[in-house]
C-alpha positions in Angstrom: -25.1 -31.6 -7.3 -28.5 -32.4 -4.6 -28.3 -36.5 -3.9 -30.7 -38.1 -6.1 -31.2 -40.0 -3.5 -32.1 -37.5 -1.2 -29.2 -37.4 0.5 -26.1 -34.6 1.2 -25.1 -32.3 -2.2 -21.9 -33.7 -4.0 -19.3 -31.9 -3.6 -17.7 -31.6 -7.2 -13.7 -33.2 -7.6 -13.9 -30.6 -11.3 -15.2 -27.8 -8.2 -13.1 -27.9 -5.8 -10.1 -28.1 -7.6 -11.2 -24.7 -9.3 -11.5 -23.0 -6.2 -8.6 -24.1 -5.3 -6.4 -23.1 -8.4 -8.2 -19.8 -7.5 -7.5 -19.4 -4.2 -3.5 -20.2 -5.3 -3.2 -17.5 -7.9 -5.3 -14.6 -6.1 -2.2 -15.4 -3.5 0.2 -15.3 -4.9 -1.7 -11.6 -6.9 -1.5 -10.7 -3.6 2.2 -11.3 -2.7 3.3 -10.1 -5.8 1.6 -7.1 -5.4 3.4 -6.4 -1.7 6.9 -7.1 -3.2 6.1 -3.9 -5.2 5.0 -2.4 -2.3 8.2 -2.8 -0.7 10.6 -1.7 -3.8 7.9 1.7 -4.2 6.3 2.2 -1.5 2.6 2.5 0.2 0.9 4.7 -3.2 1.1 1.5 -5.7 -1.1 1.8 -8.2 -3.5 -1.6 -9.9 -2.0 -0.6 -13.3 1.6 -1.3 -12.0 1.1 -4.3 -10.4 -1.6 -6.1 -13.4 2.0 -4.9 -15.1 4.5 -6.6 -13.0 2.2 -10.2 -13.5 1.7 -10.0 -17.0 -2.6 -9.4 -17.2 -4.7 -6.6 -18.3 -5.8 -5.0 -15.3 -9.0 -6.0 -16.0 -8.4 -10.0 -16.1 -7.1 -9.0 -12.8 -9.4 -7.9 -11.2 -11.4 -10.8 -11.6 -9.7 -12.3 -8.5 -10.3 -9.8 -6.7 -13.8 -7.8 -5.8 -12.5 -4.7 -5.7 -9.6 -2.2 -5.0 -10.8 -2.7 -0.8 -10.8 -6.3 -1.5 -7.1 -6.9 -2.2 -5.6 -3.5 -0.6 -7.4 -5.7 3.2 -5.8 -8.7 2.1 -2.4 -6.7 1.3 -2.5 -6.7 4.9 -3.9 -10.0 6.4 -0.6 -11.3 4.0 1.6 -7.6 5.7 0.4 -8.9 8.9 0.9 -13.0 8.7 4.6 -12.0 7.7 5.5 -9.6 11.3 3.8 -12.2 13.3 5.3 -14.8 11.8 8.6 -12.7 13.2 7.2 -11.7 15.8 5.9 -15.2 16.7 8.5 -16.8 17.9 10.9 -14.6 19.6 7.9 -14.1 22.2 9.8 -16.8 24.4 11.5 -16.4 27.9 13.9 -19.2 26.9 18.0 -18.0 28.8 17.4 -14.8 31.0 14.5 -12.2 31.3 17.3 -9.5 29.7 18.0 -11.6 27.1 13.2 -12.5 26.2 12.7 -8.6 26.3 16.5 -7.7 23.7 15.1 -10.3 21.7 11.3 -9.3 22.0 12.1 -6.0 20.9 14.4 -6.5 18.8 11.4 -8.6 16.7 9.8 -5.9 16.2 12.3 -3.2 15.4 13.8 -5.2 13.3 11.0 -6.3 10.6 10.2 -3.1 10.7 13.4 -2.0 9.7 13.3 -3.7 7.1 10.2 -3.2 6.0 9.6 0.5 6.6 6.6 0.0 3.7 5.2 -3.0 4.2 5.1 -1.5 7.8 3.3 1.5 6.1 0.3 0.4 4.1 -0.3 -2.0 7.3 -1.5 1.8 8.7 0.2 2.0 12.6 0.1 5.0 12.0 -3.2 6.1 11.1 -4.6 3.6 14.0 -4.4 3.3 17.8 -5.1 0.1 19.6 -8.8 -0.4 20.7 -10.5 0.5 17.7 -10.4 -2.6 16.2 -9.3 -2.4 12.6 -6.8 -4.4 11.9 -4.6 -4.0 13.3 -5.9 -3.5 16.4 -6.0 -6.4 16.1 -2.8 -7.3 15.5 -0.8 -5.6 18.2 -4.0 -7.4 20.8 -2.9 -11.1 19.0 0.6 -10.4 20.2 -0.4 -8.8 23.6 -2.7 -11.7 24.0 0.8 -13.7 24.0 3.1 -11.8 25.8 0.1 -11.9 28.9 0.2 -16.3 28.6 4.0 -16.1 28.5 3.9 -13.6 31.3 1.6 -15.9 33.5 3.5 -18.6 32.5 6.4 -16.8 34.1 4.5 -15.4 37.3 3.2 -19.1 38.4 6.9 -20.6 38.5 7.1 -17.8 41.1 4.2 -18.6 42.4 2.3 -15.9 41.8 -0.7 -16.9 40.2 -3.2 -14.6 39.6 -2.3 -11.5 39.0 -3.7 -9.5 36.2 -1.2 -8.2 33.8 -2.9 -8.2 30.9 -3.2 -4.4 30.3 1.0 -5.0 31.5 1.2 -6.2 28.0 -1.0 -4.1 25.8 0.6 -1.1 27.1 4.4 -2.7 26.8 2.7 -3.5 23.2 1.5 -0.2 22.7 5.0 1.7 23.9 7.5 0.0 21.9 4.6 0.7 18.8 5.1 4.1 18.5 8.4 4.4 19.5 9.3 2.5 16.8 6.7 4.0 14.6 8.1 7.7 15.6 11.5 6.8 14.6 11.1 4.9 11.9 9.0 7.7 10.4 11.5 10.5 10.9 14.1 11.4 8.9 15.5 13.5 11.5 17.0 11.2 13.5 18.2 11.3 17.6 18.6 7.8 18.1 20.5 4.6 16.2 18.6 2.2 15.6 21.1 -0.4 18.2 20.4 2.9 20.4 16.6 3.1 20.3 16.5 -0.9 20.3 18.6 -0.7 24.0 16.0 2.5 25.3 13.2 0.4 24.7 15.0 -2.8 26.5 15.5 -0.3 29.8 12.4 0.9 29.2 10.0 -2.5 28.9 12.1 -3.5 31.7 12.1 -0.9 34.0 7.7 -1.9 33.8 7.8 -5.6 33.8 10.2 -4.9 36.6 7.1 -2.6 38.8 4.9 -5.3 38.5 7.2 -7.8 39.4 7.8 -5.3 43.0 3.8 -5.1 43.0 3.2 -8.2 43.2 6.1 -9.5 45.9 8.2 -10.4 43.3 11.7 -9.4 42.9 13.8 -10.4 40.2 16.8 -10.1 38.0 17.2 -9.9 34.5 20.3 -12.2 34.7 18.1 -14.5 36.1 17.3 -17.4 33.7 13.1 -18.3 33.3 14.6 -22.1 32.7 16.2 -22.1 36.9 12.2 -20.8 37.7 10.5 -23.2 35.9 12.6 -26.3 38.8 12.3 -24.1 41.2 
């Protein structure tokens, strides 16, 4: 609506409230779809979603441009859940060993608890760098790790180091192994055995990287002690 004085268009309060209501309703429908996938698997039907929320299918679709839009919003919601679990785990509180176990454990625990949502993210179909939402998610985690690694290296007196590729490699390795494990009906390892193997492997990469930079660090070293030294 144009201002009669020729100024900027005025926002209709009722329109703003309606837009907020529509956004909230859309989010509720997406969350209902996420719950449905958790219960019934990745090949859920929109008709089942409509039945769950008590709406005719045609009315439900008024909240989304098409099925592809709905799928994208669901994936983004799942990714948000995954990142909420991962971000606080990507810290170096405690010892280096504890930090590795915390990060690897967060990934493995989320996947073990939400295997259908993990599959819906398309992890099995997408790889690092393909421009997909999943690849972007891996990159986001790698960037967070890169930042944490950078803080530790600065505390160790190594202000500049090419460690982003190491962070990307660790994220890709852990995700690929967990993805294979969660889809394998004949698992050779229990979740705890897998967790231990991943932690050993990640530490081996970190240890080799640090040694190349002229740093020897014990996995029992507390990072907070490094920062004070």
